[in-house]
C-alpha positions as CSV (number, residue, x, y, z in Angstrom):
1,M,44.7,47.4,9.2
2,H,43.2,44.1,10.0
3,L,41.1,43.2,12.8
4,A,41.1,39.2,13.0
5,V,38.3,37.1,14.1
6,D,37.7,35.7,17.6
7,Q,39.6,32.4,18.0
8,D,36.2,30.3,18.7
9,R,34.8,31.4,15.4
10,R,35.2,30.3,11.7
11,V,34.6,32.3,8.9
12,P,31.3,30.4,7.7
13,E,30.8,32.1,4.2
14,D,32.1,30.1,1.4
15,C,33.3,33.2,-0.5
16,G,35.7,31.6,-3.3
17,Y,38.3,34.1,-3.0
18,C,38.5,34.4,0.5
19,S,41.5,32.8,2.7
20,Q,39.7,33.1,6.0
21,S,36.8,31.0,4.8
22,A,36.1,27.9,6.9
23,H,35.7,26.2,3.3
24,A,39.3,27.0,2.4
25,D,42.3,25.2,2.9
26,T,44.8,27.9,3.3
27,G,46.5,27.0,6.9
28,L,45.6,30.2,8.3
29,K,44.4,30.4,11.8
30,A,41.7,32.5,13.4
31,E,42.9,34.8,15.9
32,K,41.6,37.0,18.4
33,L,40.3,40.6,18.0
34,M,43.1,42.9,18.5
35,D,43.7,45.3,21.3
36,A,42.4,48.4,21.4
37,D,45.6,49.8,22.1
38,A,47.5,48.1,19.5
39,V,44.8,49.4,17.0
40,I,45.6,53.0,17.9
41,A,49.3,52.5,17.6
42,A,48.7,51.4,14.0
43,A,46.3,54.1,13.5
44,R,49.3,56.9,15.0
45,E,51.6,55.1,12.3
46,A,49.2,55.4,9.4
47,K,48.7,59.1,10.4
48,A,52.5,59.8,10.5
49,H,52.9,58.5,7.0
50,G,50.1,60.8,5.5
51,S,46.8,58.4,5.7
52,Q,43.9,60.5,6.5
53,R,41.7,57.6,7.1
54,F,42.3,54.6,9.0
55,C,40.0,51.3,8.0
56,M,39.8,48.7,10.5
57,G,38.2,45.5,9.1
58,A,37.2,41.9,10.8
59,A,36.4,38.8,8.4
60,W,33.1,38.2,10.1
61,R,29.6,37.5,8.5
62,E,28.3,40.0,10.9
63,P,29.5,41.3,14.4
64,K,27.8,39.7,17.7
65,D,26.8,42.1,20.5
66,R,29.6,41.2,22.6
67,D,32.0,42.6,20.0
68,M,30.5,45.8,19.7
69,P,31.8,47.7,23.1
70,A,35.4,47.0,21.6
71,L,34.3,48.3,18.1
72,L,32.8,51.1,19.2
73,Q,36.0,52.2,21.6
74,M,38.1,51.7,18.7
75,V,36.0,53.9,16.2
76,G,36.0,56.7,19.0
77,E,39.7,56.6,19.7
78,V,40.9,56.5,16.2
79,K,38.5,59.6,15.4
80,A,39.7,61.5,18.2
81,M,43.0,61.4,16.7
82,G,41.6,63.5,13.9
83,L,41.9,60.5,11.4
84,E,38.6,59.5,9.3
85,T,37.2,56.3,10.4
86,C,36.1,53.3,8.3
87,M,35.3,49.6,9.2
88,T,34.5,46.4,7.2
89,L,32.3,43.7,9.6
90,G,30.4,42.2,7.5
91,M,26.4,42.5,7.6
92,L,24.9,45.3,9.8
93,T,21.6,45.4,11.8
94,G,20.4,49.0,12.1
95,D,20.7,49.2,15.7
96,Q,24.4,48.4,14.8
97,A,24.6,50.5,12.3
98,R,23.2,53.7,14.1
99,A,25.7,52.6,17.3
100,L,28.7,52.8,15.0
101,K,27.9,56.4,13.4
102,N,27.1,57.5,17.0
103,A,30.5,56.3,18.1
104,G,32.1,58.5,15.4
105,L,32.3,55.8,12.2
106,D,32.6,58.0,8.8
107,Y,32.7,55.1,6.1
108,Y,31.4,51.5,6.1
109,N,33.1,49.3,3.8
110,H,30.4,46.7,2.1
111,N,31.5,45.2,-1.3
112,I,29.0,43.8,-3.7
113,D,32.0,42.1,-4.9
114,T,30.8,41.1,-8.5
115,S,27.6,41.3,-11.1
116,P,24.3,40.2,-9.7
117,E,24.2,37.7,-12.4
118,H,27.8,36.2,-11.5
119,Y,27.3,36.5,-7.6
120,G,26.1,33.0,-7.2
121,D,29.3,31.3,-8.5
122,I,31.3,33.2,-6.0
123,I,29.1,33.0,-2.9
124,T,26.4,31.2,-2.1
125,T,26.1,31.8,1.6
126,R,24.9,35.2,1.3
127,T,22.8,36.7,-1.2
128,F,23.3,39.6,-3.4
129,Q,20.3,41.6,-1.7
130,E,21.7,41.2,1.7
131,R,24.7,43.2,0.7
132,L,22.1,45.9,-0.7
133,D,20.4,45.5,3.1
134,T,23.4,46.4,4.7
135,L,24.3,49.3,2.3
136,E,20.7,50.7,3.2
137,E,21.3,50.2,7.0
138,V,24.5,52.0,6.7
139,R,22.6,55.1,4.8
140,K,20.1,55.2,6.8
141,A,22.2,55.7,9.9
142,G,23.8,58.6,8.1
143,M,27.4,57.0,7.4
144,A,29.4,57.3,3.9
145,V,29.8,54.1,1.7
146,C,32.8,52.5,0.3
147,C,31.1,49.7,-2.0
148,G,33.1,47.9,-4.6
149,G,34.5,44.6,-5.7
150,I,36.8,42.0,-7.2
151,V,37.4,41.3,-11.0
152,G,39.7,38.8,-12.4
153,M,37.4,36.1,-10.8
154,G,36.6,34.2,-14.1
155,E,33.7,36.9,-15.1
156,T,32.9,38.1,-18.5
157,R,33.4,41.6,-19.5
158,E,29.6,41.6,-19.3
159,D,30.0,40.7,-15.9
160,R,32.2,43.6,-15.0
161,V,29.7,45.8,-17.0
162,G,26.9,44.4,-14.5
163,F,29.1,45.2,-11.7
164,I,29.7,48.8,-12.4
165,H,26.3,49.0,-13.6
166,A,24.9,47.9,-9.9
167,L,26.9,50.3,-8.6
168,A,26.3,53.1,-10.6
169,T,22.4,52.5,-10.2
170,L,22.6,52.3,-6.2
171,P,20.1,55.0,-5.0
172,R,23.3,57.4,-4.4
173,H,26.3,56.5,-5.4
174,P,28.9,54.9,-3.2
175,E,31.6,58.0,-1.8
176,S,34.4,55.4,-2.6
177,V,34.6,52.7,-4.8
178,P,37.6,50.3,-4.3
179,V,38.4,48.2,-7.4
180,N,40.4,45.1,-6.4
181,A,42.3,42.7,-8.7
182,L,41.8,39.2,-7.6
183,V,45.0,38.0,-5.6
184,P,44.9,34.3,-5.9
185,V,45.4,32.2,-2.7
186,K,46.1,28.8,-2.9
187,G,43.6,26.7,-1.2
188,T,40.8,28.9,-2.1
189,V,38.5,27.9,-4.8
190,L,39.6,30.8,-7.1
191,G,43.3,30.5,-6.0
192,D,43.5,26.8,-7.1
193,M,41.6,27.5,-10.2
194,W,44.1,30.5,-11.4
195,G,47.3,28.9,-9.9
196,D,50.3,31.0,-11.2
197,E,48.2,32.4,-14.0
198,K,46.9,36.0,-14.1
199,P,43.4,36.3,-13.7
200,I,42.8,39.6,-15.8
201,D,44.5,41.2,-18.7
202,D,46.0,44.5,-17.1
203,I,44.3,46.8,-19.9
204,E,40.9,44.9,-19.2
205,F,41.6,46.0,-15.2
206,V,42.3,49.7,-16.5
207,R,39.5,49.8,-18.9
208,T,37.2,48.8,-15.6
209,V,38.7,51.5,-13.8
210,A,37.9,53.8,-16.2
211,V,34.4,52.9,-16.6
212,A,33.9,53.2,-13.0
213,R,35.1,56.6,-13.1
214,I,32.8,57.7,-16.0
215,T,29.8,56.3,-14.4
216,M,30.3,57.7,-11.1
217,P,32.0,60.8,-11.4
218,K,31.9,62.1,-7.8
219,S,33.3,58.9,-6.2
220,M,36.7,58.5,-5.2
221,V,37.7,55.5,-7.2
222,R,40.4,53.5,-5.2
223,L,42.8,51.2,-6.5
224,S,42.9,48.2,-4.1
225,A,44.0,44.7,-3.4
226,G,46.2,43.5,-6.6
227,R,48.6,46.2,-6.6
228,E,51.5,44.2,-5.5
229,S,51.8,42.4,-8.5
230,M,51.0,45.5,-10.7
231,S,53.7,47.1,-12.7
232,E,54.3,50.8,-12.4
233,S,53.1,51.4,-15.7
234,T,49.9,49.5,-15.1
235,Q,49.4,51.6,-11.8
236,A,50.1,54.7,-13.8
237,L,47.6,53.6,-16.4
238,C,45.3,53.3,-13.6
239,F,45.8,56.7,-12.3
240,L,45.2,58.2,-15.8
241,A,41.9,56.3,-16.2
242,G,40.6,57.8,-13.1
243,A,42.0,56.0,-9.9
244,N,42.4,58.7,-7.5
245,S,42.8,57.0,-4.1
246,I,44.7,54.2,-2.8
247,F,44.9,51.7,-0.2
248,T,48.3,52.3,1.7
249,G,50.4,49.8,4.3
250,D,51.9,46.4,3.8
251,R,49.1,44.1,3.9
252,L,45.4,44.1,3.0
253,L,43.8,41.6,5.6
254,T,45.8,38.6,4.8
255,T,47.4,39.5,1.2
256,P,50.5,41.7,0.3
257,N,50.4,45.3,-0.3
258,A,52.6,47.9,-1.5
259,G,54.2,49.7,1.4
260,D,54.3,53.2,2.5
261,D,57.7,53.9,0.9
262,S,57.0,52.2,-2.4
263,D,54.0,54.1,-2.7
264,A,55.8,57.2,-2.0
265,A,58.6,56.3,-4.4
266,L,55.8,55.8,-7.2
267,F,54.1,58.9,-6.5
268,A,57.4,60.8,-6.8
269,K,58.3,59.0,-10.1
270,L,54.7,59.9,-11.5
271,G,54.7,63.2,-10.1
272,L,51.4,62.8,-8.2
273,K,50.8,64.1,-4.7
274,P,48.1,63.4,-2.1
275,L,45.2,66.3,-2.0
276,E,44.7,68.3,0.9
277,A,41.2,67.3,1.6
278,E,38.9,65.3,3.6
279,E,39.4,62.0,1.5
280,P,42.7,59.8,2.4
281,M,45.7,59.5,-0.4
282,R,43.7,61.2,-3.1
283,V,46.0,61.8,-5.7
284,A,46.6,64.4,-8.7
285,A,49.2,65.5,-11.2
286,E,51.4,68.3,-10.4
């Protein structure tokens, strides 16, 4: 679920993968924050399709104080429906993290994106340490952490090792680790660099999933962006390698994602079923 930015605000970050960056020429226009009623309606639909957690995101550097009342209302109402709640809003202050926690936010997503060594080649407007600082505020507020990154951004295998190492050596492993494959978007730095070429070999992607599972055995390793371009065989290998959670829905922010019907058909073919547990869309072989 995507909550867009206010119309009077462009995203100042220069992330090389981001279609919503003011530095990219993708033709996207800023949108107002979605109305709470529309968010609640989308949450009801997600729950009806079997989702157990609802993730809401805004392409911001950080939320402003004027944003907080609407965000807190959304969290509270989604939580009241019996869904777990997750948000990704950029960097947080301690006060903002505590307010979200008090409103009922269970998880906060804030990715490190890549290895510390490769980070400066992808982003210059926010430091790696600033990402770690937000993760610390989320932990101090008592929320669970959803933290992963993107592979296929021109990094080496050593960078992928560094990315997983950075996650696995956090003071506490993230409860959820989304592993995204770059979706090249024309007009972004990385999208123009790759064009129609595939950013990462399928087996190399599966290997990254496997290492995440080995190094963070209790984390939910989430197969995230990039699934739309993956074959069923590649996704099956990811599940065998240790991925046990997915993002469902038709879109992830501005990029396509396999829809609920497609996921249900794939799960049936592979003999996978959602687990009856707190974690959403966890999968297991029958």
